[in-house]
C-alpha positions as CSV (number, residue, x, y, z in Angstrom):
1,M,0.0,0.0,0.0
2,R,1.3,3.4,-1.0
3,A,1.5,6.3,1.4
4,R,-1.2,8.9,0.6
5,R,0.2,12.6,-0.1
6,G,-1.5,15.7,-0.5
7,P,-3.9,17.7,1.8
8,A,-5.7,14.9,3.6
9,S,-2.2,13.5,4.7
10,D,-0.5,16.9,5.7
11,P,-1.7,18.1,9.2
12,D,-0.7,21.6,8.3
13,R,-3.0,21.9,5.4
14,G,-6.5,22.7,5.3
15,F,-9.4,22.4,3.0
16,R,-8.3,22.3,-0.6
17,G,-4.5,22.1,0.4
18,R,-4.3,25.6,1.7
19,R,-2.0,26.1,4.3
20,S,-3.7,26.6,7.8
21,P,-3.0,29.6,9.8
22,V,-2.2,27.5,12.8
23,L,0.5,25.0,13.6
24,S,-0.6,22.7,16.0
25,R,1.8,20.2,17.7
26,R,1.1,17.4,20.4
27,V,3.9,17.2,22.8
28,R,4.4,14.2,24.9
29,C,5.5,15.1,28.4
30,A,5.7,11.8,30.2
31,R,9.0,10.7,31.6
32,R,10.8,13.6,29.6
33,R,13.1,16.2,30.9
34,T,12.4,19.9,31.2
35,E,15.4,20.5,28.5
36,D,13.9,18.0,26.1
37,L,10.6,19.5,26.2
38,L,11.6,23.1,26.0
39,G,13.5,22.2,22.9
40,E,10.6,20.8,21.3
41,I,8.2,23.3,22.1
42,G,11.0,25.8,21.1
43,A,11.2,24.3,17.6
44,V,7.4,24.5,17.2
45,L,7.5,28.2,18.3
46,R,10.5,28.9,15.4
47,E,8.5,26.9,12.9
48,A,5.2,28.9,13.4
49,R,7.0,32.1,13.7
50,G,9.0,31.5,10.4
51,G,5.9,30.7,8.7
52,G,3.9,33.6,10.1
53,R,1.3,31.3,11.8
54,E,0.1,30.9,15.5
55,A,1.2,28.1,17.2
56,V,-1.0,25.6,19.1
57,V,1.0,23.4,21.6
58,I,-1.0,20.6,23.3
59,L,0.8,19.0,26.4
60,E,0.0,15.4,26.6
61,D,0.3,14.0,30.3
62,A,1.9,17.0,31.6
63,G,1.7,15.6,35.1
64,G,4.1,12.8,34.1
65,I,7.3,15.1,33.4
66,A,10.4,13.6,34.7
67,G,11.7,16.1,37.6
68,S,10.1,19.1,38.6
69,A,6.8,19.9,36.7
70,S,6.7,23.3,38.4
71,G,10.2,24.1,37.2
72,F,9.2,23.0,33.7
73,L,6.2,25.3,33.7
74,K,8.1,28.2,35.0
75,E,10.7,27.8,32.1
76,L,7.8,27.2,29.7
77,A,6.4,30.6,30.9
78,R,9.4,32.2,30.0
79,L,9.9,30.6,26.7
80,L,6.3,31.5,25.9
81,V,6.7,35.2,26.8
82,D,9.9,35.7,24.6
83,H,8.0,34.5,21.6
84,P,6.6,37.3,19.5
85,G,3.5,35.5,18.1
86,V,0.3,34.1,19.3
87,V,0.6,30.8,21.2
88,T,-2.3,28.8,22.5
89,L,-1.2,26.3,25.0
90,R,-3.7,23.3,25.8
91,D,-3.3,20.9,28.4
92,P,-6.0,18.1,28.6
93,S,-4.8,16.9,32.0
94,G,-5.4,20.5,33.5
95,Y,-2.2,20.0,35.4
96,A,-0.9,23.2,34.0
97,A,-4.0,25.4,34.6
98,A,-3.9,24.1,38.4
99,F,-0.1,25.5,38.5
100,V,-1.4,28.6,36.9
101,D,-4.1,28.9,39.4
102,L,-2.0,29.0,42.3
103,W,-0.3,32.1,41.0
104,D,-3.8,33.9,41.4
105,L,-3.9,32.7,45.3
106,R,-0.7,34.6,46.1
107,P,-1.2,38.0,47.5
108,E,-0.6,41.1,45.6
109,R,3.0,42.6,46.0
110,G,2.7,44.8,48.8
111,A,-0.4,43.7,50.2
112,E,1.1,41.6,52.7
113,R,2.8,44.8,54.2
114,G,-0.7,46.5,54.1
115,E,0.2,48.6,51.1
116,P,-2.6,49.4,48.5
């Protein structure tokens, strides 16, 4: 059987073979180190930027990261802030969202000292 080529076999091509304005990639996190994950995500962001496209990064099993998951998420935030384009981060496990929610629970700077 031959591999099929064309719009149906290319995830970056949409209807009628037109290039999608979105570059979507799944990143498997289970048992992987922060450096490896950031390298893969960085490559996706560079590819999206080079093509003038929005990046969608889907984190699979974010809770299974080898090492510190909070360390990974902090470094990921730095990577995303430095990216000049639009990035959508999806985490079906909800792990990243739970981590970010913790930031909302922290008191405002100065609030612990009674400053407005």
